[in-house]
C-alpha positions as CSV (number, residue, x, y, z in Angstrom):
1,M,69.8,108.0,130.1
2,I,70.9,104.2,130.2
3,R,74.0,105.1,128.1
4,K,75.2,107.8,130.5
5,M,74.3,105.8,133.5
6,L,76.5,102.8,132.1
7,T,79.3,105.1,131.2
8,F,79.3,106.3,134.8
9,I,79.3,102.8,136.2
10,R,82.2,101.7,133.8
11,L,84.2,104.9,134.9
12,L,83.5,104.1,138.5
13,T,84.4,100.5,137.9
14,F,87.7,101.6,136.2
15,A,88.4,104.1,139.1
16,V,88.2,101.2,141.6
17,L,90.4,99.0,139.4
18,L,92.9,101.9,139.2
19,G,93.1,102.1,143.1
20,A,93.2,98.1,143.4
21,V,95.9,97.3,140.8
22,A,97.9,100.4,140.1
23,P,100.6,101.4,142.6
24,A,100.5,105.0,144.0
25,M,103.8,105.9,142.2
26,A,102.1,105.0,138.7
27,R,99.1,106.9,139.4
28,A,101.1,109.9,140.2
29,Q,102.9,109.8,137.0
30,I,99.6,110.3,134.9
31,T,99.0,113.9,136.0
32,D,98.5,115.2,132.4
33,M,96.4,113.3,130.0
34,S,98.5,114.7,127.2
35,Q,101.1,112.1,128.2
36,V,98.8,109.4,127.1
37,I,96.6,110.9,124.3
38,S,96.6,114.2,122.2
39,V,94.2,115.4,119.6
40,E,95.1,117.8,116.8
41,V,92.4,119.5,114.6
42,L,92.9,119.1,110.9
43,P,91.1,122.0,109.2
44,G,90.4,120.1,106.0
45,W,88.5,121.7,103.1
46,R,85.1,123.0,102.0
47,R,83.2,121.0,99.3
48,A,81.1,122.5,96.7
49,D,77.9,121.4,98.4
50,G,78.9,123.4,101.4
51,T,80.1,120.5,103.6
52,H,83.3,121.1,105.3
53,V,85.5,118.0,105.7
54,A,87.7,118.3,108.7
55,G,89.3,115.9,111.0
56,L,90.7,115.0,114.5
57,R,94.0,113.4,114.5
58,F,94.2,111.1,117.8
59,S,97.8,110.3,118.9
60,L,98.1,107.6,121.5
61,K,101.0,106.5,123.7
62,R,102.2,103.1,122.8
63,G,100.2,100.5,124.8
64,W,97.1,102.6,125.2
65,K,93.8,102.4,123.4
66,T,90.6,104.4,122.9
67,Y,87.2,103.5,121.5
68,W,85.0,103.5,118.5
69,R,81.5,105.0,118.5
70,S,79.9,101.7,119.9
71,A,82.6,100.6,122.4
72,G,81.4,97.3,123.5
73,A,80.5,96.2,126.9
74,A,84.2,96.5,128.1
75,G,84.7,99.9,126.5
76,I,83.5,103.5,126.9
77,S,81.8,104.9,124.0
78,P,82.9,108.7,123.2
79,Q,80.6,111.5,123.7
80,M,80.8,114.7,121.7
81,D,79.2,118.1,122.4
82,W,79.6,120.8,119.6
83,R,76.9,123.3,120.9
84,G,79.6,126.0,121.3
85,S,80.2,126.1,117.5
86,R,79.1,128.8,115.2
87,N,77.9,128.8,111.7
88,V,77.6,125.0,112.1
89,R,74.3,123.2,111.8
90,S,75.7,119.6,112.5
91,V,78.8,117.7,113.0
92,T,78.9,114.1,111.8
93,P,81.9,111.8,112.8
94,A,82.9,109.4,110.0
95,W,84.4,106.6,112.0
96,P,87.3,104.6,110.4
97,T,87.3,100.7,110.8
98,P,88.1,99.8,114.3
99,S,89.8,96.7,115.9
100,V,87.9,94.3,118.3
101,F,89.5,93.3,121.5
102,R,88.3,90.4,123.7
103,Q,88.4,90.5,127.5
104,G,87.1,87.1,128.5
105,D,83.4,87.1,127.4
106,A,83.3,91.0,126.9
107,L,84.3,93.0,123.8
108,S,85.8,96.5,123.5
109,I,85.8,97.9,120.1
110,G,88.3,100.8,119.2
111,Y,92.0,101.8,118.2
112,D,95.3,100.9,119.8
113,R,97.2,103.0,117.1
114,D,97.1,106.6,116.1
115,F,94.2,107.4,113.7
116,I,92.3,110.3,112.1
117,L,88.6,110.8,112.7
118,P,87.0,112.6,109.8
119,L,84.2,115.2,110.7
120,L,81.6,116.0,108.0
121,I,80.3,119.5,109.1
122,A,77.3,121.1,107.7
123,A,78.3,124.8,107.6
124,G,76.6,128.0,106.6
125,N,78.1,130.6,104.1
126,G,81.4,131.9,105.2
127,P,84.0,130.6,107.9
128,A,82.7,128.3,110.5
129,E,83.9,128.2,114.1
130,L,84.2,124.5,115.4
131,R,84.2,124.5,119.2
132,G,83.4,121.6,121.5
133,R,84.3,118.9,123.8
134,V,85.0,115.2,123.3
135,D,84.8,112.8,126.2
136,I,86.7,109.5,125.7
137,G,88.1,106.7,127.6
138,V,91.7,105.5,127.3
139,C,93.0,102.3,128.5
140,A,96.2,100.1,129.1
141,D,96.7,98.2,132.2
142,I,94.3,100.8,133.9
143,C,91.5,103.0,132.3
144,L,91.0,106.7,132.6
145,P,88.5,109.2,131.4
146,A,89.8,112.1,129.2
147,Q,88.2,115.3,128.1
148,V,89.6,117.0,125.1
149,D,88.5,120.6,124.2
150,V,88.3,121.2,120.4
151,A,88.5,124.8,118.8
152,A,89.2,125.7,115.2
153,V,88.2,128.3,112.4
154,L,87.2,126.4,109.2
155,N,87.7,128.8,106.3
156,I,86.1,128.5,102.9
157,G,88.4,126.7,100.4
158,G,91.4,124.8,102.0
159,Q,93.4,121.8,100.5
160,E,92.2,118.2,100.6
161,D,94.1,116.5,103.3
162,P,95.4,112.9,102.2
163,G,95.2,111.7,105.9
164,I,91.5,112.6,106.0
165,R,90.9,111.0,102.6
166,A,92.5,107.7,103.7
167,A,90.5,107.7,106.9
168,L,87.3,108.3,104.9
169,A,88.3,105.4,102.7
170,D,88.9,103.2,105.6
171,R,85.3,103.3,106.9
172,P,83.3,100.2,107.0
173,R,81.8,99.5,103.5
174,R,78.2,100.1,103.1
175,V,76.8,97.1,101.2
176,E,73.4,96.0,100.2
177,A,72.7,92.6,101.9
178,R,69.7,90.5,102.9
179,A,69.2,90.9,106.7
180,R,66.5,89.6,109.0
181,C,66.0,90.7,112.5
182,L,63.8,88.5,114.8
183,L,62.6,90.3,117.9
184,R,61.3,88.9,121.3
185,P,60.2,91.1,124.0
186,I,62.0,90.9,127.3
187,A,62.1,93.1,130.4
188,N,63.0,96.6,129.6
189,G,63.5,95.8,125.9
190,F,63.9,93.1,123.3
191,A,66.1,90.2,122.5
192,I,67.2,90.4,118.9
193,T,68.6,87.8,116.5
194,G,70.1,89.0,113.2
195,Q,70.6,86.8,110.2
196,I,73.0,88.8,107.8
197,E,74.0,87.4,104.5
198,V,77.6,88.9,104.0
199,P,80.9,87.3,103.2
200,S,83.2,86.5,105.9
201,Q,85.3,89.5,107.1
202,G,88.0,87.2,108.5
203,R,88.8,85.7,112.0
204,A,86.9,86.3,115.0
205,E,84.1,88.4,113.6
206,A,82.0,90.7,115.7
207,V,78.6,92.0,115.0
208,V,77.4,95.4,116.4
209,F,73.6,96.5,116.2
210,E,73.0,100.2,116.6
211,M,69.8,102.2,116.7
212,P,69.5,106.1,116.2
213,D,68.0,106.5,119.7
214,P,71.0,107.1,122.0
215,D,69.0,105.9,125.0
216,V,68.8,102.4,123.6
217,W,71.9,100.3,124.8
218,V,72.8,97.0,123.0
219,T,74.8,94.2,124.6
220,D,77.7,92.4,123.0
221,A,76.3,90.0,120.3
222,R,76.9,86.3,120.4
223,V,78.0,85.4,116.8
224,T,78.0,82.2,114.7
225,R,79.1,82.1,111.0
226,R,77.2,79.5,108.7
227,G,78.7,79.8,105.3
228,G,77.8,83.0,103.6
229,R,75.4,83.9,106.6
230,I,76.3,85.4,110.0
231,D,73.9,85.0,112.8
232,A,74.2,87.3,115.9
233,S,72.0,87.6,119.0
234,A,71.9,90.5,121.6
235,Q,69.7,92.4,123.9
236,M,68.3,95.9,123.3
237,L,67.6,97.8,126.5
238,K,66.2,101.1,127.7
239,S,66.4,102.7,131.3
240,G,63.5,103.5,133.4
241,N,61.3,100.4,132.4
242,R,60.1,102.6,129.5
243,S,58.6,100.9,126.6
244,F,60.0,101.5,123.0
245,G,59.6,100.2,119.6
246,I,62.0,99.1,117.0
247,D,62.1,100.5,113.5
248,R,63.9,97.6,111.7
249,S,64.7,100.1,108.7
250,Q,66.7,102.4,110.9
251,M,68.9,99.5,112.3
252,R,72.5,99.7,111.5
253,I,74.5,96.4,111.5
254,T,78.3,96.3,111.4
255,V,80.3,93.1,110.8
256,I,84.0,93.6,111.8
257,G,86.6,90.9,111.3
258,S,90.4,90.7,110.9
259,R,90.2,91.6,107.2
260,G,88.0,94.6,107.4
261,A,84.3,95.5,108.1
262,V,81.1,95.9,106.2
263,E,77.9,97.9,107.2
264,V,74.1,97.0,106.5
265,M,71.4,99.5,106.9
266,G,68.1,98.1,107.7
267,C,66.7,94.5,108.2
268,T,63.4,92.9,107.6
269,G,61.1,91.1,110.1
């Protein structure tokens, strides 16, 4: 899959950079990733509709950052595997609003501070056992891959956690907005130009296009603001020269700026 292939290439590139720019003494100091990042499960509470609201508290060493669900060309998008869970039908991360970091012409999107990632868990009757692994990248002057094992028993009931509540409230706001997506076929995919009518979100706005298909990879968007409209152009690619279609109604468009972020679901032709 192109996403896994690109992740491997980025990790390989980071490994080369690590060997090139980090002294052997510095490399030897990071033998335990808990020195850089740690993850704590917040057991949360069970809603009346059966959804269990839990959370992962990420604690980062000062000067390090990790990444949002769509990490940008200079980041490593996280991967989560919850297949070891019991009495769990699905786990949906509810990502809080990230920051945008610019490295030349490339973007990375993520967090350079501690944060809580809420998990919306479709559980069956009775206690649920959350068990899985989170693969993430962490970066400072160097970048390293980290694997975090997660295990927790989620009982019925529980107390609402104010930290999880705050993280849920900090997600990009879903708005109803007029959005057009113009598509042009290119090798292995499409060039897309989005015209999204949303108010400014502050300085240095970034636009992220996402599709439900994890095998479709989208490049960093080039962005222009025109009053109440933001224009963004990117490429949507798939590995193996495989053809694919785009359902515009399933497109998720996120606009991130210095004052916050908004999210638009779907666009027209």
